[in-house]
C-alpha positions, 0 to 999 in steps of 0.5 A: 721393768716399769718405765717409772723405775729409776736407775740408782748407782751407789758409789761408796768404798764403805761396803756396809753403807752400800748394803744398808742403802741398797736395802732401803732403795731395793725395797721399792719397785721405783728403784733399780740399784747398782753399786760401785766400790770406787769413785773411778768405777762409779765414773765409768758406770755413769759414762757407760749407761744411763744413771738417773741418780748417783749417790756418791761418797765425797770421801772415797779414797781414790776420787773425792767428790769434786774430782768425781763431778769434774770427771762427769762434766760433758761438752755443754760444760755441765755434769751429765749425771744427777749426783747426790753427794754424801758429806761427813759432818765435818765437811759442811763447809764444802756444801757450796763447792759441791753444789756449784760444781754440779751436784743436785743435792747433798746429804749428811751421811751420818744422818741418812735414813730411808725416807731422806735417801728416797726423797733425795734420789727422787728430787735429783732425778726430777730436777735433772728431767726438768733441767733437760726439758729446760735445755730442750726448750732453750734449744728450740727457742734458739733455733727459732731465734736464729732461723727466723729470716726476719727480725725477732726481738724480746723486750722486758717491761722496761723496754730493754732487749732480752733476746735478739736474732742475728738478722737484727744484729746485722741490721744495727751492726752490733753483736748480741751482747752489745744490744742485750739490756739496751733500749731503742734510745741506745740504737735509734734516733730519739723521735723513733725510739720515743714512738716505739716506746709509746707503741709498746706501752699501748701493747702492754696496757691494752693486751693487744698486738700492734703492727706499724711501719717506720723508716729505720737507719741501719749500718747499710742505710735506710730501710722500711721495717714493718714490726708486729708487737704483741704482749709476752706472757708467763705460764700464769698469764702475766705480761712479762714483756713484748715480742717483736717480729719484723721484716724489711718491706723497702721493696714493697714500699718502693713498688707501692710508690711506683704503683701510686705514680702509675695510678695517677698517670693512668687516671690522666690517660684514662681521662684523655682516652674517654674524651677521645672516645666521646668525640669518636662516638659523636663522629660515628653517630654522625656518619651512621646518620648520614649513611642511613639517609643515603641508604634511604635515598638509595632504596627509593631509587632502587624501588623507582628503577624496579617500577620502571623496569616492570613497566618496560617489561610490560610495554615490551610484551604488549609491543611484541603481542601487537606486532605478532597480531599485525603479522598474523592479520597481514598473512591472511590477506589475499592479493595485497597481503604482501603490501599490507604485511610490509608496514607491520613487519617494518613496525615489528623490526623497528620495535625489536631494534628499539627494544634491543637498543633499550636492553643494550643501554640497560646493560651499559648502565649496569656495567658502570653502576657501582651497585651489584646487578644480576639476572637469573633464569627460571632455573636460578642460574646466573645469566648476567653479573655486572662488573661491580658484582664480579669485583664484590663476589670474585666471580668471572665471566667464565664462572658465569658461563660455566654455571653459577647457582644464585644460592652460591652467593648467599650464606647457608643460613639465608638460603631457605629465606632466599628460596621463599623470596624467589618463589614469591618473585616468580609469582609476579611479586617484587620483593625487597629491599631486604638484608641478606648475609652474602658469601664471596667466591669459595666462601673466602669472606662474608658481608651484608647486602641489601637486595631488591628483585623483580620478575623478568617477562618474555612473551607474556611469561615470567622468564627469570628475575633481575636483582640489585644489591648494595653492600650495606657495610660500604657506606661510602659507596651508597651515595654513588650507587643511589645516583647511578640507580636514579640514572638507571631508573631514568633509562628504564622510564625512557624505554617504557615511553618507547614501548608505549609509542610502539604499542600506539603505532608510532614508529617515529 
């Protein structure tokens, strides 16, 4: 059976007419024909299966046409099966009743021919299909209308409401039938209604949508509504009204106002912070300039102290050599060897005492100077670390006695550069001041230090090195360290003068 085949039911107690009508319709594959000889059986058949068109004799003995139609009325209040009613000529006055009761069409039974019957069946079936599709479209429209969470309204060209959803009804506090046919002038203040009408006129004339936000007053109070309006067109493209879709943006408006307030407050605060930052920058630049000046003074004092220490070491070596020569010459003498040797030995003893005193004063100064001072042997092991160094690095005297390699005080990334500097110093070259990354005991922290070093000689040979360090991150101690190093340089200068006198033979 083709999908286009229409199920046709002949409901007529006239067997002769049923046979004739069946013959006409059955001749076409478009129709599948069944019969019912009474009105009651016809109603039962329509309820049992899908009938595309029922051709019903109005004058059936058991059930007239109007009762037949009433029997087919469904829950929606309409006749569920398309019906073409057959009327006798004397029943023309019942046409209006038949059509208003739900019949799709009617035919005068005496005038029915094959063509008119086929046409009536086709029209009734198609009209029922159109009616079903129209109902489906209306159901979809109502589902959208009732299910939309925001406001949804339809207006005609006269700006009258034609459809509204429950959300809008709830906002204005009216039922749908109280709003349909009304305009904004019936619901809102005159100025707002006039503004809305002007916007809708612009939308209708320009064929373009528009979005605007206004404050409306509903039954629950005032609210900001954002409404988008767009032209509504029919199938031919003609504008027939306005579609309005809206939402309550009161929360967004409140947030916008609060954000604007915070923005203004924030701008004022940013200005204050920028001013404070500028002042802090100026103060920092002043401190950095002062620290640079103090650092330069400290570097000069360190260089002077290193030079005096070198001079002291040279004088010490010369004094020792002179004393050794005097002792050797005295030992070679004969009878008066002992008498001649005594002045030389006294000279050597005095020299050793003066030198020991000078070394003691050097270590005493190292104990109180705020800069780090240390001595290492040719094996790069620490032999001395003053209190400032112990406090900075965290190493105790016991640690130094146990043996600490100089490289342990330097960051791993700096040890190659340190090795090169040690090599040059051991060759008699002073180095520094140079900045290095340093490590505290156990690698618990790191800092930057500015370092100078000189070689220490003994008996004319290099016996180790002496280092001075200043933590460059501690700018407040630079001035104190510079003064202490100047004092240390003075002590070294005095030691050099003593050595010079010893070399010249002046033991006073």
